C-alpha positions in Angstrom: -5.8 -4.5 3.7 -4.3 -3.4 0.4 -0.8 -2.0 0.7 1.0 0.8 -1.0 2.2 -1.3 -4.0 -1.5 -2.2 -4.6 -2.8 1.3 -4.4 0.0 2.8 -6.5 -0.8 0.5 -9.4 -4.5 1.1 -9.1 -3.9 4.8 -9.4 -1.7 4.4 -12.4 -4.3 2.2 -14.2 -7.1 4.5 -13.3 -5.3 7.7 -14.4 -3.7 6.2 -17.5 -6.5 4.1 -19.2 -4.1 3.0 -22.0 -1.9 1.2 -19.5 -4.2 -1.8 -19.2 -4.5 -2.3 -23.0 -0.7 -2.1 -23.4 -0.2 -4.6 -20.6 -2.7 -7.1 -22.0 -1.4 -6.7 -25.5 2.2 -7.2 -24.4 1.5 -10.4 -22.5 -1.4 -12.0 -24.5 -1.3 -10.4 -28.0 -5.0 -9.4 -27.6 -5.9 -5.8 -28.2 -8.6 -4.3 -25.9 -11.0 -1.7 -27.3 -9.6 1.8 -26.9 -13.1 2.9 -25.8 -12.6 1.2 -22.4 -12.3 3.7 -19.6 -12.2 3.3 -15.8 -15.6 3.7 -14.2 -17.1 3.4 -10.7 -15.6 0.2 -9.3 -18.4 -0.3 -6.8 -21.2 -2.5 -8.0 -24.6 -2.0 -6.4 -27.6 -4.4 -6.2 -31.3 -3.5 -5.9 -31.0 -4.1 -2.2 -28.6 -2.0 -0.1 -25.5 -4.1 -0.8 -22.3 -3.2 -2.5 -19.4 -5.2 -4.0 -16.2 -3.2 -4.1 -13.7 -4.1 -6.8 -10.2 -2.8 -7.7 -11.1 -1.5 -11.1 -14.0 -1.7 -13.6 -13.4 -0.5 -17.2 -16.4 0.2 -19.4 -16.6 0.9 -23.1 -20.0 2.4 -24.0 -23.0 0.6 -22.5 -22.1 -3.0 -23.2 -18.3 -3.6 -23.1 -16.7 -4.1 -19.7 -13.5 -5.5 -18.1 -13.2 -6.2 -14.4 -9.6 -5.9 -13.0 -8.3 -7.3 -9.7 -4.8 -6.9 -8.4 -4.1 -10.0 -6.3 -1.1 -10.2 -4.0 -2.3 -13.2 -1.9 -4.9 -15.9 -1.7 -8.4 -14.6 -0.7 -11.1 -17.3 -0.3 -13.8 -14.7 -0.5 -13.1 -14.2 -4.2 -14.6 -17.6 -4.9 -18.0 -15.9 -4.4 -17.2 -12.3 -5.3 -15.7 -12.8 -8.8 -18.7 -14.8 -10.2 -21.1 -12.4 -8.4 -19.5 -9.3 -10.0 -19.3 -10.9 -13.4 -22.9 -12.1 -13.2 -24.1 -8.6 -12.2 -22.3 -6.9 -15.0 -23.5 -9.5 -17.4 -27.0 -8.9 -16.3 -26.7 -5.1 -16.5 -25.1 -5.0 -19.9 -26.5 -8.1 -21.6 -23.0 -9.2 -22.7 -20.1 -11.2 -21.2 -17.0 -9.3 -20.3 -13.6 -10.2 -19.0 -12.4 -10.8 -15.5 -8.7 -9.9 -15.4 -6.5 -10.9 -12.5 -3.0 -9.4 -12.2 -0.5 -11.0 -9.8 3.2 -11.2 -9.2 3.1 -14.6 -7.5 3.0 -17.9 -9.3 1.1 -19.7 -6.5 -1.6 -16.9 -6.5 -1.9 -17.2 -10.3 -2.5 -20.9 -10.0 -5.1 -20.3 -7.3 -6.9 -17.6 -9.2 -7.4 -19.8 -12.2 -9.4 -22.4 -10.3 -10.8 -20.7 -7.2 -14.1 -19.6 -8.7 -15.4 -23.1 -9.4 -18.0 -24.5 -7.1 -19.6 -28.0 -7.5 -22.6 -29.2 -5.4 -23.0 -32.8 -4.2 -25.8 -33.2 -6.7 -23.6 -32.1 -9.6 -24.5 -28.4 -10.3 -21.3 -26.5 -11.3 -20.9 -22.7 -11.0 -17.6 -21.7 -12.6 -15.8 -18.6 -13.6 -12.3 -18.8 -15.2 -10.6 -15.4 -15.2 -7.8 -14.3 -17.5 -4.8 -14.4 -15.2 -1.7 -12.3 -15.9 1.2 -13.6 -13.9 4.0 -11.0 -13.8 6.9 -13.4 -13.2 10.6 -13.0 -14.1 10.1 -13.8 -17.8 7.0 -11.5 -18.1 8.9 -8.7 -16.3 11.7 -8.8 -18.9 9.1 -8.7 -21.7 7.6 -5.6 -20.1 11.0 -3.8 -20.2 10.3 -2.7 -23.8 11.9 0.4 -25.2 8.8 0.9 -27.4 6.5 1.0 -24.4 8.4 2.6 -21.4 5.1 3.0 -19.6 5.0 -0.8 -19.0 8.2 -0.5 -16.9 6.0 0.2 -13.9 4.5 -3.3 -14.1 7.9 -4.8 -14.3 9.0 -3.0 -11.1 5.7 -3.8 -9.4 6.3 -7.5 -10.1 9.6 -7.2 -8.0 7.8 -6.1 -4.8 8.5 -9.4 -3.1 11.9 -10.0 -4.7 15.3 -8.8 -3.5 18.0 -10.7 -5.5 20.4 -9.3 -8.1 18.0 -10.1 -10.9 15.2 -8.1 -9.2 17.5 -5.1 -8.7 18.5 -5.3 -12.4 14.8 -5.2 -13.4 14.1 -2.2 -11.2 17.2 -0.3 -12.5 16.2 -1.1 -16.1 12.6 0.1 -15.4 14.0 3.3 -14.0 16.2 3.7 -17.1 13.3 3.2 -19.5 11.1 5.6 -17.6 13.5 8.3 -18.7 12.0 7.9 -22.2 8.6 9.1 -21.1 7.4 12.7 -21.5 8.4 14.9 -18.6 4.8 15.0 -17.2 4.6 11.2 -16.9 8.3 10.5 -16.2 8.4 11.9 -12.7 5.1 10.3 -11.7 6.3 6.9 -12.9 9.6 7.3 -11.1 7.8 8.0 -7.8 5.4 5.2 -8.5 8.3 2.7 -9.1 10.0 3.6 -5.8 6.6 3.5 -4.0 5.9 -0.1 -5.0 9.2 -1.5 -3.8 9.9 -3.0 -0.4 12.0 -1.3 2.2 14.6 -4.1 1.8 14.8 -3.5 -2.0 15.1 0.3 -1.5 18.0 -0.3 1.0 19.8 -2.6 -1.5 19.4 0.0 -4.2 20.8 2.7 -2.0 23.7 0.5 -1.1 24.4 -0.3 -4.8 24.1 3.3 -5.8 26.8 4.2 -3.4 29.2 1.7 -4.9 32.3 3.6 -6.1 33.1 0.8 -8.6 30.1 1.7 -10.7 32.0 4.4 -12.7 31.2 5.8 -15.2 27.6 6.3 -14.0 24.9 6.1 -16.5 22.3 9.0 -16.6 19.6 6.7 -15.5 21.7 5.3 -12.6 22.5 8.8 -11.6 18.8 9.8 -11.7 18.0 6.7 -9.5 20.7 7.6 -7.1 19.5 11.2 -6.8 15.9 10.0 -6.3 17.0 7.6 -3.5 19.1 10.3 -1.8 16.2 12.7 -1.9 13.9 10.1 -0.5 16.4 9.4 2.3 16.7 13.1 3.1 12.9 13.5 3.1 12.5 10.5 5.4 15.3 11.9 7.7 13.6 15.3 7.8 10.2 13.8 8.7 11.8 11.7 11.4 13.7 14.7 12.7 10.6 16.9 12.7 8.6 14.2 14.6 11.4 13.9 17.1 11.6 17.6 17.6 7.8 17.9 18.1 8.0 15.1 20.7 10.9 16.7 22.5 9.0 20.0 22.6 6.1 18.4 24.3 8.4 16.6 26.7 10.0 19.9 27.7 6.6 21.6 28.1 5.4 18.8 30.4 8.5 18.9 32.5 8.3 22.7 32.8 4.6 22.5 33.7 5.1 19.9 36.4 8.0 21.8 38.0 6.1 25.1 37.8 3.2 23.5 39.8 5.6 22.3 42.4 5.4 18.6 41.3 8.9 17.2 41.2 9.3 14.3 38.8 11.5 11.5 40.0 14.3 10.1 37.8 12.0 7.3 36.7 9.2 9.7 35.9 11.5 11.8 33.8 12.9 8.7 32.0 9.4 7.7 31.2 8.5 11.1 29.8 11.7 11.3 27.7 11.0 7.8 26.3 7.6 8.7 25.1 7.4 9.9 21.5 3.6 9.5 21.1 2.2 13.1 20.6 -1.3 12.1 21.7 -0.1 10.5 24.9 2.1 13.5 25.7 -0.8 15.9 25.1 -2.9 13.9 27.5 -0.2 14.0 30.2 0.1 17.8 29.7 -3.7 18.3 30.0 -3.7 16.2 33.3 -0.6 18.0 34.6 -2.6 21.3 34.6 -4.8 20.1 37.4 -3.1 17.0 38.9 -2.0 16.9 42.5 0.9 14.5 41.8 3.2 13.4 39.0 1.7 9.9 39.2 -1.8 11.4 38.6 -0.6 13.4 35.7 1.0 10.4 34.0 -1.9 8.1 34.8 0.1 5.8 37.1 -0.8 4.4 40.5 1.3 4.6 43.6 3.4 1.4 44.3 1.2 -1.2 46.0 -2.0 0.6 45.2 -4.9 -1.5 43.9 -7.5 -0.5 41.4 -11.0 0.3 42.8 -13.4 -2.5 41.8 -16.0 -1.5 39.3 -19.7 -2.1 39.9 -21.1 -5.0 37.9 -22.1 -4.0 34.4 -20.6 -0.6 34.8 -18.4 0.3 31.7 -14.7 1.2 32.3 -14.1 4.9 31.9 -12.3 5.8 28.6 -9.4 7.4 30.4 -8.8 4.2 32.5 -7.4 2.2 29.7 -5.1 4.9 28.4 -2.1 6.6 30.0 
């Protein structure tokens, strides 16, 4: 399933149509028509079948560009990319571009040749997409003071990297983002942090706390404050979740004791160890009518054996959950 880094870039490309043109121009020198705008990325056939794509840009009735963000090898694209291009070609009457964006060299090589099928008799079906590999060199090219909006792509390319060079790219991307108008600046700052791995975020937090990095640049200070705020937000969320779980645990213990059901030390340890709200709620609901702690927690007495089910009879929904 697509991850956060994939979805963040999709949203950025959809909400800022000029980003795609700026990226293509920076890496290939080719200028896309300004009329291209994101459209419905689900292609439908005459029959009830759909082909879901990452992004489809359309310019008027005839111009189109299909965009795929590819993090890993996907054999199904051998069929889907030619199918999507053929469908758009048939609908518009003109050939458009299939653009694949990836941060991995191996995936870039795979994407260039995957959509080529040859039969034993000799028929060849081939689609060769335009592949934009956002590697180390490309990331540095995207850190352009004239186009600070491209810094997001440079940071996105670092999603699987954690070395000093990758950290330098992310810090520079954050610095360039400061040049954007206020409305876009904060959105891109959040997007950059969202596409990074937890390991990279931890390394950035560690580096931002380094007392040797004095004087601190405005961009470095902004990054440090963002990371600190993110850490506080995560801590609050974890603290709130822990508090809600502890509240349910106390409610369950109180209910069991009020009904004269005395939990053993093992029972109490099990209750205190559970932080799943749904499971605690089930235990509380059972405790309202249960005749024993084991019944409330969905456990059997030691040595008890499950009652055999009749052949073909489905297992009750509650039997598989405790």
